[in-house]
C-alpha positions in Angstrom: 142.5 229.8 107.5 142.9 230.1 111.4 144.6 227.2 113.1 144.5 226.4 116.7 146.0 223.5 118.9 144.3 222.5 122.1 144.8 219.9 124.9 142.3 218.4 127.2 139.1 216.4 127.1 136.4 216.0 124.3 132.8 215.3 124.6 131.3 211.9 123.4 129.3 213.7 120.6 132.4 215.4 119.2 134.6 212.2 119.5 131.8 210.2 117.8 131.4 212.8 115.0 135.2 213.0 114.2 135.3 209.2 114.2 132.6 209.0 111.6 134.1 211.8 109.6 137.6 210.2 109.3 136.3 206.6 109.2 137.3 206.2 105.5 140.6 208.0 106.1 142.1 204.8 107.9 143.9 202.2 105.8 141.1 199.9 106.9 138.0 201.8 108.0 137.7 201.9 111.7 134.1 200.9 111.7 135.1 197.5 110.3 137.3 197.0 113.4 135.3 198.6 116.4 131.9 199.8 117.2 132.3 203.5 116.8 129.7 204.4 119.5 131.3 202.3 122.1 134.8 203.4 121.1 133.9 207.0 121.3 132.3 206.6 124.6 135.6 204.9 125.9 137.9 207.6 124.4 135.8 210.5 125.7 135.6 208.9 129.2 139.3 207.8 129.8 141.5 209.7 127.2 143.4 212.9 127.0 143.3 214.7 123.8 145.6 216.7 121.6 143.4 218.4 119.0 144.0 220.5 115.8 141.3 223.0 114.7 141.0 224.7 111.4 138.6 227.6 111.3 136.9 226.1 114.5 136.6 222.7 112.8 138.3 219.7 114.2 140.7 218.3 111.8 143.1 216.2 113.7 143.2 214.3 117.0 145.4 212.0 119.1 144.1 210.4 122.1 146.0 209.0 124.9 145.3 207.1 128.1 147.5 208.6 130.8 146.2 206.9 134.0 149.0 204.5 134.4 152.2 206.6 134.6 155.0 206.4 133.7 153.7 204.8 130.5 151.1 206.4 128.4 149.2 204.5 125.7 148.2 206.3 122.4 144.6 204.9 121.5 143.9 206.8 118.4 145.6 209.0 115.8 143.8 210.5 112.8 144.1 213.6 110.7 141.7 214.3 108.1 142.9 213.4 104.6 142.9 217.0 103.2 145.2 218.1 106.0 147.7 215.4 105.8 151.2 216.4 104.9 150.8 219.8 106.6 152.7 219.1 109.9 149.4 218.6 111.8 150.4 215.2 113.2 154.0 216.4 114.4 152.5 219.6 116.0 149.8 217.3 117.8 152.5 214.9 118.9 154.7 217.7 120.3 151.7 219.2 122.1 150.7 215.8 123.5 154.4 214.9 124.6 154.8 218.1 126.4 151.6 218.0 128.2 151.8 214.2 129.3 155.0 214.8 130.8 153.3 216.9 133.4 151.3 213.9 134.4 154.4 211.8 135.0 154.4 210.0 131.6 158.0 209.1 130.5 157.0 206.8 127.6 154.4 206.6 125.0 153.3 203.4 123.3 151.0 202.6 120.4 149.9 199.7 118.2 150.1 199.8 114.5 149.1 197.4 111.9 152.1 195.8 110.3 150.7 196.3 106.8 150.4 200.1 107.3 153.8 201.0 106.1 153.0 204.7 105.7 152.2 205.0 109.4 155.0 202.9 110.6 157.5 205.2 108.5 156.0 208.4 110.0 156.1 207.1 113.5 159.7 205.9 113.1 160.6 209.2 111.6 159.3 211.0 114.8 161.4 208.8 117.2 159.1 205.8 117.9 160.9 202.5 117.8 159.6 199.0 117.6 159.8 197.0 120.8 157.6 193.9 120.0 155.2 192.3 117.5 152.0 190.4 117.8 152.1 188.2 114.7 148.6 186.6 115.5 147.2 190.1 115.2 149.5 191.4 112.7 150.5 194.4 114.9 153.6 196.0 116.0 154.1 197.7 119.3 156.1 201.1 119.1 157.5 203.1 121.9 158.8 206.6 122.3 160.9 207.8 125.1 160.0 211.4 125.9 163.2 212.4 127.6 165.1 211.8 124.3 163.0 213.3 121.5 160.5 215.9 120.5 161.7 218.9 122.0 159.6 221.9 121.3 161.1 225.0 119.9 159.7 228.4 120.3 158.2 228.5 116.8 156.2 225.3 117.5 155.0 226.9 120.9 153.9 230.0 119.2 151.9 228.0 116.7 150.3 225.6 119.4 149.4 228.6 121.6 147.6 230.2 118.6 149.7 233.2 118.7 150.6 233.0 115.0 149.3 230.6 112.3 151.6 228.1 110.7 151.2 229.9 107.4 153.0 232.9 108.9 156.4 230.9 108.7 156.2 230.4 104.9 159.2 232.0 103.0 158.2 235.0 100.8 159.7 237.9 98.9 158.8 241.4 100.1 160.1 244.6 98.4 162.5 242.5 96.4 164.0 241.1 99.7 163.8 237.3 100.5 162.3 236.6 103.9 163.4 233.1 104.7 162.0 230.8 107.2 164.7 231.6 109.8 163.9 235.2 109.6 160.2 234.4 109.9 160.9 232.4 113.0 162.9 235.3 114.5 159.9 237.6 113.7 157.7 235.1 115.4 159.6 235.1 118.7 159.8 238.9 118.5 156.1 239.3 118.0 155.5 236.9 120.8 157.7 239.1 123.0 155.7 242.3 121.8 152.3 240.6 122.5 153.4 239.7 126.0 154.9 243.1 126.8 151.7 244.7 125.5 149.6 242.5 127.7 151.5 243.3 130.8 151.5 247.1 130.0 147.7 247.1 129.4 147.1 245.1 132.7 149.1 247.6 134.7 148.3 250.9 132.9 151.8 251.5 131.5 152.2 253.6 128.3 154.4 252.5 125.4 154.5 252.9 121.6 156.2 251.2 118.8 159.6 253.0 117.9 162.2 253.3 115.2 162.1 250.5 112.7 159.1 248.9 114.2 157.1 252.0 113.9 158.4 252.6 110.3 157.4 249.1 109.5 153.9 249.4 111.0 153.2 252.4 108.8 155.1 251.8 105.6 154.8 247.9 105.4 151.8 247.2 107.7 154.3 244.9 109.5 157.9 244.2 109.7 160.4 246.0 107.5 161.3 242.9 105.5 165.0 243.2 106.3 164.5 244.2 110.0 165.0 241.5 112.7 163.7 242.8 116.0 161.2 245.2 117.6 161.7 248.5 119.3 159.4 250.3 121.7 159.4 253.7 123.5 158.5 254.0 127.1 158.4 257.2 129.2 160.6 257.0 132.2 157.8 257.3 134.8 156.3 254.1 133.3 159.6 252.3 133.1 160.2 252.9 136.8 157.0 250.9 137.4 157.7 248.2 134.9 161.1 247.6 136.6 159.2 246.0 139.5 157.0 243.7 137.3 159.7 241.1 136.3 157.5 238.4 137.9 154.8 239.0 135.5 157.2 237.6 132.7 157.2 233.9 133.2 159.6 231.6 131.3 160.5 231.8 128.5 160.2 235.6 128.9 162.8 237.5 130.9 162.6 241.3 131.7 166.3 242.3 131.5 167.1 245.5 133.6 170.6 247.0 133.3 172.8 245.9 136.2 170.5 243.2 137.4 171.5 240.2 135.0 175.0 238.9 135.4 176.9 241.7 133.8 174.1 243.2 131.5 175.4 246.8 131.2 173.4 248.1 128.3 171.9 251.6 128.8 168.3 250.3 128.1 166.2 247.3 129.3 165.2 244.5 127.0 162.5 241.7 127.2 164.1 238.5 126.2 163.3 235.0 125.3 165.6 232.6 127.1 165.0 229.7 124.7 166.5 231.5 121.7 169.8 233.2 120.7 170.6 236.8 119.6 174.3 236.7 120.4 176.2 239.9 120.0 179.6 239.4 118.5 181.3 241.9 120.8 179.8 240.3 124.0 179.5 236.8 122.9 181.6 235.4 126.0 179.3 237.2 128.5 176.8 235.2 130.6 173.9 237.5 130.7 170.8 236.5 128.8 171.3 236.9 125.1 168.1 235.6 123.8 166.1 237.3 121.0 164.9 240.5 122.5 162.5 243.5 122.3 164.3 246.7 122.9 162.8 249.1 125.4 164.0 252.6 124.8 163.3 255.0 127.7 162.2 258.4 127.2 163.5 261.0 129.6 162.8 264.7 130.1 164.7 266.9 127.7 166.5 269.9 129.1 168.2 272.0 126.4 170.3 273.8 128.9 172.0 270.7 130.1 172.0 268.7 126.9 175.8 268.9 126.1 176.8 268.1 129.6 174.3 265.1 129.8 175.3 263.9 126.4 179.0 263.8 127.2 178.4 262.0 130.5 176.0 259.3 129.0 178.3 258.9 126.0 181.3 258.2 128.4 179.5 255.9 130.6 177.9 253.9 127.8 181.4 253.5 126.4 182.8 252.4 129.6 179.9 249.7 130.1 180.7 248.4 126.5 184.5 248.1 127.5 183.5 246.2 130.7 181.4 243.7 128.7 184.1 243.1 126.2 186.7 242.2 129.0 185.4 238.5 128.9 186.5 238.1 125.3 189.8 236.2 125.2 190.1 237.1 121.5 189.7 240.9 121.4 189.7 242.6 117.9 190.8 246.1 117.1 187.6 247.7 118.2 187.6 245.8 121.5 191.2 246.8 122.1 190.3 250.5 121.5 187.5 250.3 124.1 189.8 248.5 126.6 192.6 251.1 126.3 190.1 254.0 126.9 189.3 252.6 130.2 192.4 251.0 131.7 191.1 251.3 135.2 188.4 248.5 135.7 185.5 249.7 137.7 182.9 247.4 139.2 179.9 247.1 136.7 177.3 248.1 139.2 179.0 251.3 140.0 179.2 252.3 136.4 175.6 251.4 135.5 174.3 253.2 138.5 176.2 256.3 137.3 174.8 255.9 134.0 171.1 255.5 135.4 171.7 258.7 137.4 172.8 260.6 134.3 169.9 259.5 132.2 167.6 260.6 135.1 169.2 263.9 135.5 166.1 265.8 134.6 163.5 263.7 136.1 161.9 266.4 138.1 161.8 269.2 135.6 158.9 270.5 133.7 159.3 270.1 130.1 157.4 269.7 126.9 159.9 267.3 125.2 161.2 263.8 125.5 164.8 262.8 124.8 165.8 259.2 124.0 169.2 259.7 125.6 169.8 255.9 126.3 170.0 255.2 122.4 173.0 256.8 121.1 172.9 254.7 117.7 171.2 257.7 116.1 172.1 261.4 116.0 170.7 262.7 119.3 168.6 265.2 117.4 166.6 262.2 115.9 165.7 261.2 119.5 164.0 264.5 120.6 160.3 264.5 120.5 157.4 266.7 121.7 155.5 264.9 124.4 152.2 265.6 122.7 153.5 263.7 119.7 154.4 260.8 121.8 152.0 260.6 124.6 148.7 260.6 122.3 148.5 257.1 120.9 146.2 255.0 118.8 146.0 251.3 118.3 147.0 249.6 115.0 146.7 246.1 113.9 150.1 244.3 113.7 149.9 240.6 112.6 146.5 240.1 114.0 147.0 241.9 117.4 146.4 245.5 118.5 149.5 247.4 119.6 150.1 251.2 120.3 151.6 253.8 118.1 151.8 257.6 118.3 148.8 259.4 116.6 151.2 261.9 115.3 153.4 259.1 113.9 154.2 261.3 110.7 156.0 263.8 112.9 157.9 261.2 114.9 159.0 259.2 111.9 160.1 262.4 110.0 162.1 263.4 113.1 164.0 260.1 113.0 164.1 259.3 109.2 163.0 262.3 107.2 161.5 261.0 104.0 160.4 257.8 105.7 158.1 256.5 102.9 161.0 256.1 100.4 162.5 252.5 100.3 166.4 252.4 100.6 168.2 251.1 97.5 168.2 247.4 97.1 171.8 247.0 98.0 171.3 248.5 101.4 168.4 246.3 102.4 169.4 243.6 104.9 172.1 245.5 106.6 170.6 244.9 110.2 172.5 243.9 113.2 175.3 242.6 111.1 177.6 240.2 113.1 174.9 239.0 115.5 174.2 235.3 115.7 170.4 234.7 115.7 169.1 231.4 116.2 165.4 231.1 117.2 165.6 227.3 117.7 168.4 227.1 120.3 169.1 228.9 123.5 171.9 231.3 123.8 173.5 229.2 126.6 174.3 226.5 124.1 176.4 228.8 122.1 178.2 230.6 125.1 178.9 227.3 126.7 180.3 226.0 123.6 182.6 229.0 123.3 184.0 228.7 126.7 184.4 224.8 126.4 186.5 225.4 123.3 188.6 227.8 125.3 189.1 225.1 127.9 190.2 222.6 125.4 192.5 225.0 123.7 194.1 226.2 127.1 194.7 222.5 128.0 196.2 221.8 124.7 198.6 224.6 125.0 199.6 223.6 128.5 200.4 219.8 127.5 
């Protein structure tokens, strides 16, 4: 079943057809209260529509008059009976409220029959309040203030935009591992980042492939590894140098995060972030740079065996210094933080250090070589990050949750380089050990958590001074 939510106009024929199809779904059939033909003509002429489609069939509708801002008047709400109780109404209302705000609507109103207790309960639950009654007609007038309710989270947007179906978010057990709703939401945001990244790369002719756990998941699980929680890609340096100038292609909520260009972000590789979500690193939780859920972009540089030891030593030292700089904002350093800070007692400016790191990573930019090295990622043994270019550069498309993305044609060689026997599952007790300590919230922006941490520090400091 394929779901889609749209907003706009609707032809007279389609309005009339839907009104007839759902006539008996009302508490009192609509045809007993209005002439359906005249009503359909009025709605199609003057209303905006939030519409729900299942397999291209119209199954839900909210129509609204928006010609008298700041107040909009909802003229009709109906969801086909067999689709009621499946969040269709709540999704339609969120779509409507977000769209009518663009037309200057600040308040929505609608009339409801007093004897329709079910509808009154649903509307009250979603934030409407009663502001008046017409006892002669047996109707209540309800109102919804748009600046107070119905904020749309990223999962809602992803469903409404048709990127993933609502069924994707259902809890399930995969490989004896429980994938709960929160992890599904995290996956959805990660997939949305991947699909956006893929779109921009295709438009501008940039090469990339899935990498590490994402590549392993695509091959072994035909999707995410059940206990994974983010997406990794490889990108050759020459393509990344072009990507760095395409930040404007990633409109909100997306943010292309380049090392050194985002308020203290000193990682050795870039990320594509969603600013409306949270993936807060415990070590850097007091930092102000964007810490939304991210797609990791691991850069492939030219491999030079003659300078490997020197390059590796330099990069390792500079990555550690960057980590120390990002830990300095933490007013409660733990043992690991203190170790980093003691290794680098001299505080250098972050921009200087990240520029040195970038220079070290690009040390072999102009040499001719048949191999790549992922020197920016030292989470793995460096030998697991050296690949022949022919095994990376030749790519093919694979379907990944309904979208086409790129993987290396020689994925077997790449995966064996990284994981060895990659087809065997890890022991059950080791499944789920992914990014331990990170705070991941797909429904709330990282700024809420960072601001709360600093607000708590202010309160604690004021208490200590009193």
